[in-house]
C-alpha positions in Angstrom: 135.9 80.4 334.3 136.7 76.6 334.9 138.3 74.6 332.0 136.1 71.9 329.9 136.2 68.5 331.5 136.4 66.0 328.8 134.3 62.7 329.0 135.8 60.7 326.2 132.6 58.6 325.3 129.7 60.7 324.4 127.4 58.3 327.1 130.0 57.2 329.8 129.0 54.8 332.3 128.7 56.4 335.7 130.5 52.9 337.1 132.9 53.5 334.9 134.2 57.0 336.2 134.0 57.4 340.1 133.7 60.8 342.1 131.4 62.2 344.9 131.0 65.4 346.6 133.9 64.4 349.0 136.3 64.0 346.0 135.8 67.3 344.9 136.2 69.0 348.1 139.3 67.1 348.2 140.5 68.1 345.1 139.5 71.8 345.5 141.6 71.6 349.0 144.3 70.2 347.6 144.6 72.4 344.5 144.4 75.5 346.6 147.0 74.0 348.7 149.3 73.5 346.3 148.7 76.8 344.5 149.4 78.6 347.8 152.7 76.3 348.3 154.0 77.0 345.0 153.6 80.8 345.7 156.3 80.8 347.9 159.0 78.7 345.3 161.4 80.3 343.0 160.7 79.1 340.0 163.7 78.9 336.9 162.2 77.8 333.4 164.2 76.4 330.7 162.4 76.1 327.4 164.0 74.2 324.7 161.3 73.9 322.4 159.7 77.3 322.5 156.3 76.2 324.1 156.2 78.8 326.8 156.9 81.9 324.1 153.7 83.1 323.0 152.9 82.3 319.3 156.3 80.4 318.7 154.5 76.6 318.5 150.7 77.4 317.7 150.1 73.4 317.6 148.8 71.2 320.4 151.6 69.0 322.1 151.7 66.0 324.3 153.3 67.0 327.9 155.0 63.7 329.2 156.4 63.8 332.8 157.1 61.3 335.6 154.0 61.2 338.1 156.0 61.9 341.0 156.3 65.6 339.4 152.7 66.4 339.6 152.9 68.6 342.6 155.3 70.8 340.7 154.1 71.5 337.1 150.8 73.0 337.6 152.0 75.8 338.9 153.7 76.6 336.2 150.6 77.2 334.1 149.5 79.4 336.5 152.5 81.8 337.2 152.9 82.4 333.5 149.5 82.3 332.3 149.7 79.6 330.1 150.9 82.0 327.7 147.0 81.6 325.9 147.7 77.6 325.5 145.0 75.5 326.7 145.5 72.3 328.3 144.1 69.1 330.1 145.3 66.2 332.0 144.8 62.6 332.0 143.5 61.5 335.5 142.6 57.9 336.4 138.4 56.9 336.3 139.2 56.2 340.0 138.3 58.4 343.1 141.9 59.5 343.1 141.3 60.5 340.0 138.2 62.7 340.6 140.3 64.1 343.5 143.3 65.3 341.1 140.7 66.6 338.2 139.5 69.3 340.7 142.6 69.9 341.9 143.8 70.6 338.5 141.0 72.7 337.5 142.5 75.3 340.1 145.3 75.9 337.9 142.9 76.3 334.9 143.6 72.8 333.6 141.0 70.5 332.2 140.8 66.6 332.5 140.4 63.3 330.5 139.0 60.8 332.8 140.7 57.3 332.1 144.2 55.2 332.5 145.7 52.1 331.1 143.9 50.1 333.8 140.3 51.3 333.2 138.7 53.6 330.1 141.8 53.1 328.1 140.3 52.9 324.7 137.9 56.1 325.9 140.6 58.0 327.3 142.9 58.0 324.3 139.8 59.0 322.2 139.1 62.0 324.7 142.8 62.6 324.3 142.8 62.5 320.7 139.8 64.9 320.6 141.2 67.2 323.1 144.2 67.7 320.7 142.0 68.2 317.7 140.5 70.8 319.4 143.5 72.5 320.0 144.0 71.5 323.8 147.7 70.4 324.8 147.4 66.8 326.6 149.1 66.2 329.8 150.3 62.5 330.7 152.4 60.9 333.7 153.4 57.6 331.5 154.1 55.8 334.6 150.7 56.5 336.2 148.3 56.0 338.0 149.9 53.1 339.6 153.3 52.5 338.4 155.8 50.9 338.5 157.7 54.0 339.0 159.7 55.2 336.0 158.3 53.0 333.6 157.1 54.2 330.6 153.9 52.8 329.5 153.0 52.8 325.6 150.4 55.1 326.1 151.8 58.3 325.1 153.5 56.8 322.1 150.3 55.4 320.9 148.7 59.1 321.3 151.4 60.5 319.0 151.6 58.2 316.8 148.0 58.2 315.7 147.3 62.1 316.5 150.8 63.2 315.2 151.2 65.7 318.0 154.7 65.9 319.1 155.8 64.9 322.7 157.2 67.4 324.8 159.1 65.8 327.9 159.2 67.8 331.2 161.6 67.4 333.8 161.8 69.1 337.4 165.0 69.6 339.5 164.8 70.7 343.0 167.0 72.4 345.2 165.8 70.8 348.5 162.5 68.8 348.7 160.6 66.0 350.6 160.2 62.7 348.9 156.9 60.8 350.3 156.7 57.0 350.7 154.4 56.7 348.1 154.5 54.0 345.0 155.8 57.2 343.0 157.7 59.2 345.9 156.2 62.1 345.1 158.5 65.1 345.3 157.2 68.0 347.4 159.7 71.1 347.2 160.1 72.6 350.3 158.9 76.2 350.9 161.1 79.2 349.5 163.4 76.9 347.9 164.4 76.9 344.1 162.9 74.5 341.1 164.3 74.1 337.4 161.6 73.1 335.4 163.0 72.0 331.5 160.7 71.8 328.6 162.7 69.7 326.3 162.8 69.5 322.8 159.6 68.2 320.8 159.8 64.5 319.4 157.9 63.5 316.7 156.9 60.0 316.5 156.5 58.7 313.0 152.9 57.1 311.7 152.3 53.2 311.4 155.0 51.9 313.4 155.5 48.1 313.4 156.3 46.7 316.7 160.3 46.9 316.7 159.8 50.9 315.6 157.1 51.1 318.2 159.0 49.8 321.0 162.1 51.8 319.8 160.2 54.6 320.2 158.9 54.2 323.7 162.6 53.3 324.7 163.9 56.8 323.4 161.2 58.5 325.3 161.8 57.0 328.0 165.3 57.4 328.1 165.1 61.2 327.8 162.6 61.5 330.8 165.0 59.0 332.9 167.8 61.3 332.0 166.1 64.0 333.7 165.2 62.5 336.6 167.9 63.0 339.0 166.7 59.9 341.4 165.9 57.5 338.7 
C-alpha cells in the first residue's frame, strides 16, 4: 500500500502545489532506478541513537540530512523495512517536488509538499500534523534551492514547536560521482560501500529567544557539516 500523502492545508490551492502526469511518471521511473541502483550497494549502518532498533525509540523524530544525500538514504528504509516506522519527506511544491515525492513513494515514504520559498507555513502545519500522527519527518535543511550546506531555520522551528527530537544523518562513500548541480548530488558507484550514520538525538528547547534559536541552528548545522567530508 502506498503511504499517505499529506497536504498541509485542508483545501490547498491547485496553483500552489504543482504536478502533472509527466511528473508522476518521471518520479516513478526515478524511484525504481534508485531502488535498482541501491540493490548493488553495500550499506554499513552506524546507529548512535537506536532509531533502527525496533522498539528502541517509540516517538516520531525529525531526520535532517543535506540535500545531496537524498539518493542514498531512502533505500535504507527499503532495505531495513523501516523497522516498523512510518516516515514522510518534505518536498517542494514545484514540479521537481512532485517528481521527488513520487520517487519516495517507491520506498514507502509519504510526502509533505512545501518549502521555505513556497507554502512554508502550510508545510510547517503539515509536518507538525505528521509528527503528531506518529510519522517521522525527513528534511533537507539546505533544500530545495540551496545554497549548499547552508542550514535554513525550518528544522529548528519544527523541533521547537513540536517537541520532536532531531536526528542528523550522515553518509560517507567509498566511491561516488558528484553531479554539477547546485547541491553537488552524490551518486555512489555501483557495488561500492556506503556508510550511513544516524547521529545522537538533539532536543530543541521550546520558546527560544532569537539568540537561543540561532545557537541551536548553528549547533545542528555544525554537526551536519562535520559529517560531510566535502563541506
